[in-house]
C-alpha positions in Angstrom: 119.1 83.9 126.4 116.2 82.4 124.5 114.5 85.8 124.1 117.7 87.3 122.6 117.9 84.5 120.1 114.2 84.9 119.1 114.7 88.6 118.6 117.8 88.1 116.6 116.1 85.6 114.3 113.2 88.0 113.8 115.6 90.9 112.9 117.5 88.7 110.4 114.2 87.6 108.8 113.0 91.3 108.4 116.4 92.3 106.9 116.1 89.5 104.4 112.6 90.7 103.4 114.1 94.2 102.6 116.8 92.9 100.1 115.6 93.6 96.5 116.0 91.1 93.6 116.5 92.7 90.2 114.1 91.5 87.5 114.8 92.5 83.9 111.8 92.9 81.7 111.8 92.2 78.0 110.2 95.5 76.9 113.3 97.5 75.9 115.3 97.7 79.1 113.0 98.1 82.2 114.3 96.8 85.5 112.2 96.1 88.5 113.9 95.8 91.9 111.4 93.7 94.0 111.5 92.8 97.7 108.7 91.4 99.8 107.5 94.8 101.2 108.3 97.1 98.2 109.3 97.3 94.6 111.1 100.0 92.6 110.8 100.0 88.8 113.1 101.9 86.4 111.1 102.1 83.2 112.7 102.2 79.7 110.0 100.7 77.6 109.9 100.8 73.8 106.6 102.0 72.3 105.9 101.3 68.7 102.8 102.8 67.0 101.2 100.0 64.9 100.0 102.6 62.3 102.4 102.7 59.3 102.9 105.1 56.5 100.9 103.6 53.6 103.5 104.5 50.9 106.7 103.3 52.4 105.5 101.0 55.2 107.6 102.7 57.8 106.4 103.2 61.4 104.9 106.7 61.8 105.8 107.4 65.4 107.8 105.5 68.0 109.5 106.3 71.2 110.2 105.3 74.8 108.4 105.4 78.1 111.0 106.5 80.7 110.8 107.1 84.4 110.5 105.6 87.9 107.8 103.9 89.8 107.7 102.9 93.5 105.2 100.6 95.2 105.1 99.9 99.0 102.9 97.0 100.1 101.4 96.9 96.6 100.3 100.6 96.7 101.9 102.9 94.1 103.2 106.0 95.9 105.4 107.5 93.1 105.3 107.4 89.3 107.0 109.9 87.1 106.9 108.0 83.7 106.7 110.1 80.6 106.7 109.4 76.8 109.8 110.5 74.9 109.4 110.4 71.1 112.3 109.4 68.9 
């Protein structure tokens, strides 16, 4: 009986470690789903080029970084981010 209870507690603890918590970043809309063993990031990051047009003062080029990134135990195994100009 005691062995079943111990195994049950271990299984419940492992399941809790697999539940992700969404973390919203303040970079334009990126969301990171982070659990103890892994993290999945959906990138939607605003990129502004600090160089401006000298005559009008407008930003020369801006855009977004979009894509996905997956890390398991801190090691990045997938990243397909790409720059998308406006």
